[in-house]
C-alpha positions as CSV (number, residue, x, y, z in Angstrom):
1,M,61.7,-3.2,26.0
2,A,60.9,-0.3,28.4
3,H,57.3,0.6,29.0
4,V,56.6,3.7,26.9
5,N,54.8,6.0,29.3
6,L,55.0,9.7,28.4
7,D,52.0,10.7,30.5
8,A,51.9,12.1,34.0
9,A,49.9,9.2,35.4
10,D,52.8,7.9,37.5
11,G,53.5,11.3,39.0
12,R,57.1,11.2,38.0
13,R,59.0,13.9,36.0
14,L,60.4,12.5,32.8
15,L,63.8,14.0,31.8
16,W,65.0,13.5,28.2
17,I,68.6,14.7,28.4
18,N,70.3,15.3,25.1
19,Y,73.9,15.1,26.2
20,L,75.5,14.1,22.9
21,D,77.6,17.3,22.4
22,Y,78.3,18.0,26.0
23,A,79.3,14.4,27.0
24,G,81.0,14.0,23.7
25,K,83.4,16.8,24.7
26,L,83.6,15.8,28.4
27,L,84.1,12.1,28.0
28,A,85.3,11.5,24.4
29,G,87.3,14.6,23.6
30,G,84.7,15.8,21.2
31,N,84.9,12.7,19.1
32,I,82.4,10.0,19.9
33,Q,83.4,6.8,18.2
34,W,80.1,6.1,16.4
35,L,81.8,3.7,14.0
36,D,83.2,1.5,16.8
37,I,80.2,-0.1,18.6
38,A,82.2,-1.3,21.7
39,E,83.7,2.2,22.2
40,C,80.4,3.9,21.5
41,L,78.6,1.8,24.0
42,N,81.3,2.4,26.6
43,W,80.9,6.1,26.1
44,Y,77.1,5.8,26.5
45,R,77.6,3.8,29.8
46,K,79.8,6.6,31.2
47,A,77.5,9.4,30.0
48,Q,74.4,7.7,31.2
49,G,75.9,6.8,34.5
50,L,76.8,10.5,35.0
51,L,73.7,12.2,33.6
52,K,71.0,9.6,34.0
53,S,68.6,10.5,31.1
54,D,65.3,8.7,31.2
55,I,65.5,8.3,27.4
56,L,68.5,7.1,25.5
57,N,69.1,9.5,22.6
58,I,70.5,8.0,19.4
59,D,70.9,10.7,16.7
60,I,71.2,9.0,13.4
61,S,72.6,12.1,11.7
62,Y,75.7,12.0,13.9
63,I,76.4,8.4,12.8
64,C,75.8,9.3,9.2
65,T,78.1,12.2,9.3
66,Q,81.0,10.1,10.6
67,F,80.3,7.4,8.0
68,I,80.4,10.0,5.2
69,E,83.7,11.4,6.5
70,S,85.3,7.9,6.8
71,D,84.0,6.1,3.7
72,A,85.2,7.4,0.3
73,A,83.1,5.0,-1.6
74,L,79.9,6.3,0.0
75,L,80.9,9.9,-0.7
76,N,81.5,9.0,-4.3
77,L,78.1,7.5,-4.6
78,M,76.5,10.5,-3.1
79,R,78.3,12.7,-5.7
80,G,77.2,10.5,-8.5
81,K,74.2,12.6,-9.5
82,D,73.8,16.3,-9.0
83,K,70.2,16.1,-8.1
84,S,68.7,17.4,-4.9
85,I,67.5,14.1,-3.6
86,A,70.2,11.8,-4.9
87,P,72.8,12.2,-2.0
88,L,70.2,11.2,0.7
89,K,68.9,8.3,-1.4
90,E,72.5,7.0,-1.8
91,L,73.3,7.6,1.9
92,L,70.2,5.8,3.4
93,S,70.4,2.9,1.0
94,Y,74.1,2.2,1.5
95,P,74.4,-1.4,2.8
96,P,77.4,-0.9,5.1
97,L,75.8,2.0,6.8
98,R,72.5,0.2,7.3
99,A,74.3,-2.9,8.7
100,H,76.3,-0.8,11.1
101,I,73.5,1.4,12.5
102,S,71.2,-1.6,12.8
103,E,73.9,-3.4,14.9
104,L,74.6,-0.4,17.0
105,V,70.9,0.2,17.9
106,M,70.4,-3.5,18.7
107,A,73.4,-3.4,20.9
108,A,72.3,-0.2,22.7
109,R,68.9,-1.8,23.3
110,A,70.5,-4.9,24.8
111,T,72.9,-2.7,26.9
112,F,70.1,-0.5,28.3
113,P,67.0,-2.7,28.5
114,D,65.3,-0.5,31.1
115,L,65.5,2.8,29.3
116,M,63.3,4.2,26.6
117,L,65.2,4.2,23.4
118,A,64.7,7.1,21.0
119,L,65.8,7.3,17.4
120,V,66.3,10.9,16.3
121,C,66.8,12.2,12.7
122,P,66.2,15.4,10.8
123,A,62.8,16.0,9.2
124,P,62.9,14.9,5.5
125,G,63.4,18.3,3.9
126,E,66.2,19.2,6.2
127,W,67.9,15.8,5.7
128,V,67.7,16.3,1.9
129,K,69.4,19.7,2.2
130,T,72.1,18.8,4.7
131,T,73.1,15.6,2.9
132,Y,73.2,17.4,-0.4
133,L,75.6,20.1,1.1
134,K,77.8,17.3,2.5
135,A,78.1,15.8,-1.0
136,F,78.5,19.2,-2.7
137,P,79.9,21.6,-0.1
138,E,80.6,24.3,-2.6
139,S,77.1,24.5,-3.8
140,S,74.8,27.4,-3.1
141,Q,71.9,26.9,-0.6
142,L,69.5,24.3,-1.8
143,D,65.8,25.2,-2.3
144,I,63.5,22.6,-0.7
145,G,60.1,22.1,-2.1
146,E,57.3,19.6,-1.7
147,D,59.0,17.1,-4.0
148,E,62.2,17.1,-2.0
149,V,60.2,16.6,1.2
150,D,58.1,13.9,-0.3
151,Y,61.0,11.8,-1.6
152,G,63.0,12.5,1.6
153,A,60.1,11.0,3.6
154,L,60.0,7.9,1.4
155,Y,63.7,7.3,1.7
156,T,63.6,8.0,5.5
157,A,60.7,5.5,6.0
158,D,62.5,2.8,3.9
159,F,65.7,3.3,5.9
160,L,63.9,3.2,9.3
161,R,62.5,-0.3,8.5
162,I,65.9,-1.7,9.4
163,F,65.0,-1.0,13.0
164,S,61.8,-3.1,12.9
165,G,63.2,-5.7,15.3
166,A,65.2,-3.4,17.6
167,N,62.5,-2.6,20.2
168,V,62.7,1.1,19.6
169,D,60.4,3.2,21.8
170,L,60.3,6.6,20.3
171,L,61.0,8.3,16.9
172,L,61.7,12.0,16.9
173,L,62.0,14.2,13.8
174,E,63.9,17.5,14.2
175,D,62.0,20.1,12.2
176,G,62.1,23.8,11.6
177,K,59.5,26.5,12.0
178,L,55.9,25.4,12.3
179,T,53.9,27.9,10.2
180,K,50.6,27.5,8.4
181,E,52.5,27.3,5.1
182,H,54.9,24.6,6.4
183,A,52.0,22.6,7.8
184,E,50.0,22.7,4.5
185,E,52.9,22.1,2.1
186,F,55.2,19.7,4.0
187,M,53.6,18.0,6.9
188,P,51.3,15.7,4.8
189,C,54.5,14.2,3.3
190,Y,55.4,12.9,6.8
191,Q,52.5,10.5,6.7
192,T,54.7,7.7,5.3
193,I,57.0,8.0,8.3
194,M,54.1,8.3,10.7
195,N,52.5,5.1,9.3
196,L,55.7,3.2,9.7
197,A,56.0,4.4,13.3
198,N,52.5,3.3,14.0
199,Q,53.1,-0.1,12.4
200,Y,56.1,-0.7,14.7
201,R,54.3,0.8,17.7
202,W,56.9,3.5,18.1
203,R,55.7,6.8,19.7
204,F,56.2,9.4,17.0
205,G,57.1,13.0,17.8
206,I,58.3,16.2,16.2
207,Q,60.7,18.8,17.6
208,F,60.1,22.3,16.2
209,S,62.7,25.0,16.4
210,E,59.9,27.5,16.6
211,I,56.1,27.3,16.6
212,V,54.6,30.3,14.8
213,D,51.1,29.0,14.3
214,R,49.7,26.8,17.2
215,A,46.6,26.1,15.2
216,E,48.7,23.9,12.9
217,L,49.9,21.4,15.5
218,P,50.1,18.0,13.9
219,L,48.3,14.9,15.3
220,V,51.3,13.1,16.7
221,D,52.1,11.3,19.9
222,F,54.3,14.1,21.3
223,I,55.8,17.4,20.5
224,V,59.1,18.9,21.7
225,S,59.1,22.7,21.8
226,K,60.2,25.7,23.9
227,I,56.7,27.1,24.4
228,S,53.9,25.5,26.5
229,L,51.3,23.7,24.4
230,D,48.0,22.1,24.8
231,G,47.0,19.1,22.7
232,P,49.6,16.3,22.1
233,I,51.9,15.2,24.9
234,H,54.3,18.1,25.3
235,A,58.0,17.8,26.1
236,L,59.0,21.3,27.2
237,E,62.4,22.1,25.8
238,L,64.6,24.1,28.2
239,D,66.6,26.7,26.4
240,Q,69.5,28.9,27.3
241,K,67.4,30.8,29.8
242,F,67.3,27.8,32.1
243,W,71.1,27.4,32.1
244,D,71.5,31.1,32.7
245,N,69.3,30.8,35.8
246,P,69.1,27.1,36.9
247,C,67.8,28.1,40.3
248,G,64.5,28.8,38.5
249,A,64.0,25.1,38.0
250,E,60.9,25.1,40.2
251,H,59.1,27.2,37.7
252,Y,59.2,24.4,35.0
253,K,56.0,22.6,35.9
254,S,55.9,20.3,33.0
255,H,56.1,16.6,33.8
256,F,58.1,15.9,30.6
257,L,61.2,18.0,30.0
258,Y,63.7,17.9,27.1
259,V,67.0,19.2,28.2
260,S,69.9,19.9,25.8
261,I,73.1,20.5,27.7
262,P,75.3,23.3,26.3
263,I,78.7,22.0,25.3
264,S,80.5,24.8,27.4
265,C,78.6,24.2,30.6
266,E,80.6,23.5,33.7
267,P,80.1,19.9,35.1
268,E,79.2,21.0,38.6
269,I,76.5,23.3,37.2
270,V,75.1,20.6,35.0
271,L,74.8,18.1,37.8
272,D,73.3,20.6,40.2
273,S,70.8,21.8,37.6
274,L,69.7,18.4,36.7
275,N,69.2,17.4,40.3
276,M,67.1,20.5,40.8
277,L,64.9,19.5,37.9
278,R,64.4,16.0,39.3
279,N,63.6,17.3,42.8
280,S,61.4,20.2,41.8
281,A,57.6,19.6,41.8
282,S,56.0,18.7,38.5
């Protein structure tokens, strides 16, 4: 298991490179074989060899989506009850899915023993909504309230227990806007997941699409955002502005950067830009 050091103590810049969409198109024709463990790991080897992220990014929602598309029995179960929380409950409790993802994560850990390994999944409310719409694509937009988030967190925590022996390093929830209302209504529901991460000694973080109220920053191990923050360890997320002007890499002084590569970016630009980030002072 890699040493989980997100601090600046060693003086080295940490690059978390989310290359799933970009390298999926470049190296897998836009179709990563998430359901074939050998093929998936072969793709990870190629992508990692080319792009060299310090953190191996395993996004559970990508795997779940492919499973739903390929397994009619699972989709039928998800459609069994027209209740907001039912599709996610059926998805995350489905034994074949659990067995496959557990095996994939264990295999990835064994293949990349020196990398930090991060599990990524949607925040509970978002996961309830997107899974419901996969089961019932003709439905209108689903309203998400405290009950949906609370149950979503319980199902997520129960699901994540399957990785207890996988030597995971980080757990990241992808969330929406952080506002005072969001923090007061939904964030307390995440405690179940936070407790589980603490139990397994995973570093727990949240990625916010936007932070409206900095006063409401949660007490977590790290936060991924596009604005500079004080408080928890901060992974500065580089947005489109960076790719429009990669020569400005020296202006990003954070020691911990989260970089999502645009799917349409030219390979030469990607490699040059990442090298500039590695070589620029932190």
